[in-house]
N, C-alpha and C positions, 0 to 999 in steps of 0.2 A: 415554426418549431416542429420538429419531427415527433410523432407521437406513437411510434411502434405499431404499425397497422398490419400485422400479420393476421392469422386467422382467429385472433381473439374476438370474443363477442362483446357487444356493447356493455359497458359497466364492468367488464373484466379488467384485471390489472394490465397495465401497459408494460412493455419490456424495459423502457428507460426510466431511470430514477428509482427503481425498485431493487432492494437487496435480495438477490436470488441465492438460496442455499442449495448446494449440490446434493442430490439424493441418489443419483445413478450416473455412472460414466463407463463407457466401453462395455455396456451390458451387465456391469457389476454394481450391486447396490452399495451405497456409501452410508454407513451408519453414523448418526450424530456422535460426536466426541464429547462426553460429559465434561463440562467445565473448561473446555478448550475452544479455541477459535475454530470456526467451521469453514470449510471450503465454500466460497461464495463468489459472486460476480455482481458488479453494478455498472450499468451503462449510463454515461453522462451525455445527454443530448446536446448540451451547450458546447462541450469540448470535443465531441465525437471521440470520446475516450472510454475505454473499459478498464476498470480496476477491480481488484479482488484478492483472494487468498486461495492458493492452489493446493495446500496441504501442509507445507512447512515454509513456503515463501510467498510474499506478496507479489502480485503481478500487475503490470500496467501496459496498455497498448492502445492503439487506435482502433476504431471500428467504423465500418461503412454500412449504414443501415438505410435501406430503401424499400419501403413496403415490407414484404415478407422475406426479402433477401438480406443476408447479413454475412459480412466477411470481416474478420479481425486482421489488422495489420501486424507488423512485427511486435511480438510480446516480450517485454523485458521482465526480469524477476530479480528479487534479492538473491543472495548467494549462500543462504544457510544450507548446511549439509542435510540431505534428506535420506532417511533409511526406513525400512519396514513398511508398514501399511501406508503411512502418510506419503512416503516417497513414491509408492506405486500409484496412489491416487493422483499425486501431483503430475506424474508423467502422463497419465491418461487424460487428465484435465487439460494440460497444455496441448496435447495432440488433438483433443476435441475442438479447442479454440482454433487451432491452425487449420483444421479441415472443415469447419463450419461454413456453409453456404446459404442457409436459410434458417428461419425460426418459426415457431408456432406456440401458442398458448392454448392448452386444453385443460379445462377444469382447474384453472389457477396453477397449472404446472407448465413451466417454460421448457420447451424442447429445442435443442440445437440439432440441426439436421444437415445432411448432405445426400442429395438425390433420394430423399424420402427416408433415409436411414437415420434412426435416432442415435446421436453421438453422446448426448448427455441430457439429464433431466434435472430441473431445479424447482424448488417450491419457495414460496414467499417466506421471508424471515418473520418470525412472530416473537414480539417481546424483546427483552434485552439478553436473555440467556443465549450464549453462543454467538452473540453479535460481534461486530468489529470493535466496539468500544470496550475492550477488556482492560484498558489501562487509562481510566478517566483522569488520573493525576497527570498524565502526559498531554492528553488532548484538551482542546478548549482554551489553550493558553498560548500566547506568544512568548517564547523563551529567548531572552537576550543573553548573549555571551558575555560573561564577566571576566573570565580568565581561563587559561590552561596552565596547570602546573605539571611539568614533566619530571620524570624520575631522576633526571640529572640536576634537579633544582632550577632549571631554566623556567622562566615564567613568561607567558604571552598574555598581554592585556590590551584589548582594543581601547583606544582613547574615547571612542563614541560607541558604547555597547548597542545603542539603538540601530546602528548600521550593520549589526551582525546578529541575526535572529533566526529562529527556526520555529515553525508551527507544525505540530503533528496532527493530521486530519484523521477523522474516524474511518475513512474509506481506505486507509493504508497508504495514502500519498502524503507528501509533506511539501511545505513552502519554505524557502530559504532566502533570506536577504543577506548577501555576502558583500558588504561595502557597496560598490557601484553596480552590482549585478544581482538579478533575481534568478534563483535556481529552483528546480523541482526534482522530485524523485519519489522513492517509496521507502517504507519502513515497516518493521515487524518487531514485536516484543513478546517475551514470555514473562507474565507477571509473577509466576511462581519462582522462576530462577533469576528474575530481574535481568534477563539477557535482552539486548536490543541490537538490531542490525539496520543500518541506514545506507541507502544507495542514491547518489546524485546522478540523475540521468539526463538532465538538460539544463541549459543556462543561456541567459543573454550574453552578449559578447562585448560589452563596454570595456574600455581600457581604464582601469582604476589608477589613481595617482600613486606616485612613488611612496613607499612606506605602507601600502595597503596590506592588511592581513587576510585578504580574501583566500589565497591558496592555503594558508595555514589553517584557517577556519574550516575549509572544505575537507582538508586532509583529516582533521580531527573528527568531523562528523562521519566521514567514510570509514574511520577506524574504530567506531563505537562498538563496545562489547558488553558492558554492564551498566545499568543505571540504578540510581537510588535517590531518595529525597532526604534533605536535612534542613530543618528550619525554614521550610518553604521554598528552598532552592533545589534545582535539579543538578545532579552530578552524573557525568558519564565517564566511566573508566574506559580507557583506550586499550586496544589489543596489545598483547605481549607486555602488559603492565607498564606501558610506556608513559602514561600520564593520566591526568583527570581533568576534564572540562567542567566548568561551573557555569550555570545559567540562573538568572533571576527572572521572575515574572514581570512582564511589561505592565 
């Protein structure tokens, strides 16, 4: 198991498995956003994957970590429109990841570096405030698809809901069972506005049997716009008021 062995001292935090909150990028300080999701990054040693939040979109990509060297692979992001300060931070955040070639931890501060130049600084996430789990009613549950009711009164109902399920993970990724295939991707949500965005980025490639609702299920998730809870069930309104998906807890 890789343990992030840059210039951190014994008993200092390791780079992997830690939620690092962005405090500086491109030489500019990043102030905490009160009550809002904070730009952050988490490196997963088991999956060689980096996930996080860049300012208004979740990001996910591979990472190659070898001692003090670090390089991020292609980084994908959700597609929420960014503007203002959060958009500026996000652009610099993504550029820093793209240009990173090494890392170092100094006084519990993670530095992303290129040729000795500091591209970004991160500190360790403390407590729940500003963390990734801002929507606990979504996370920690496997949600099974019950039906989708479209605005033309058409209804899609899986005969076996357990074969169509989604799990929202606290690190901004998600796991999807779509009939005979397993899929993954990223998600973001605004608890205040009840907005949600889902992006499916990878999938197994099994051929499902005739009559499968795999594609319809995935199209629905990718078209998510608004979420709300009612009587313990999760409802997701689709873009353009085209319909509503309903999920129940597994």
